N, C-alpha and C positions, 0 to 999 in steps of 0.2 A: 351594575343596573345602571341604564342613562336614559336623565329624565329630559327632556326638549319641554322647553315652556315659550308660550308666544302670546303675545297679548293683541287683541284688537281693539281698538279704539280705548286702548288701556295702558297707561305704565307700569309694567310690571316689578313692584317695590322690592327690593333684596329682604323685607319681613315675610310678603307674599311669596317669593319663589322659595323662602326657607322653610315656610308650612307646607306648600306643595309638596316638595323633597321629602320631608318629616310624614307626611301621609302617604305618598307613594309607596314609601320604605317599609310601611306597613303592610303592603301587599306580600314582601317579598316569604311570609312564612307559609303562603299557599302555593309557591313556584320553585323549584326546588334548583332552577339555571337560570340564568341570568335573562333579563327582559329588557325590553325596551317602552320605555313610556312618554308619550306627547300629551301634554296639557294644555287646551289653547281657552283661554279667558277671554272676552268678551263681555263690553257693556251694550244693552241694547235699551233705551231709554232709561225706565227705571229698573230693569232688570238686570242683573248681573246671572250669566251664565259661564261656566266651566264643562266643559269636555273633556275627556281624559278616556285617549286610546291606548292599549295595552297589549305589545304583542309578546305573546308567549309562543310556547314550541306548539306548533299546531293549531292556531286560533289568534284572532285578533278580537277582543272583548272592547266595546266602546259604551261608554254611561254618558247622557249628562244631566245639568242637577241646573237649575234656576231658583233664584233666591235675592229677597231686597238687597244683602251682602254675598260679597266674593266669597268668604271664608265659609258662612252658611251652604254656598252652594258648590263648594269644592267637597264638603263632610256630605252632601247629597249623592255627587258623583262618586265620589270614593264607595260609599255607601253599597250604590247600585253595584259597583264593579268588585268590591269587594263578594257581594253576594254571588255575583258570574263565575269568579274563580272559585268559590265553594264547589257550585254546581261542576264545573270544569274539571274539575280535582277529583270529584265524587265520580264524574263521568268515565275519567280515564282509568279510575283505580278498580271499576267493578268491568268496564271494557277488556282489560287485560286478566279479568279473571282472578283479583287482589279481591280485598276487602278492604273498606272505608274505613276511617275512625269511629265513626258514628256504629258502624257493625260491630267493631272490636267490644267497643262499650258497653254494646246492650248484649253481646254474647258470654260476658265475661260473669263468672260467678261472684254474687254480694253473699255474705254468711247473714241469716235474718237474726241467729243472736247468738250468745258467748259460748264459743265453743270448750267442751271440758274434757 
C-alpha cells in the first residue's frame, strides 16, 4: 500500500501522517491486492477538509470530509471511502457470479433449539 499525503495551507505533522496511515490501512480488509491512496489535507478559514482518493483495480474511489478539526474530517472521509469499498466489493462478487459475505451469512442455517 502506497500512501501519498499532501497538505494545502497546512503543515502535515508526523502525528497527523501516522493517523492518516493507520486509517487508510484499515481499508486493506476490503481490497485483496495492493492499492494506492492519495490524501489531500487542507484548511479553509474555519473548516478542515480531508480528501481521500483510492486507486483500486478497476476503479478510483474519492471521498471528502470536512469538520472543525482535521482528525474528524479524516474520519468522515474514511467512513465514506469504506462505504464505497464495501459496495464495490459486493458489486464485484455479484458481477462475477459469486456470493457476497452477507449472502452467505443469510443462507447459513442456524439451529433454533437444542438438538437431541
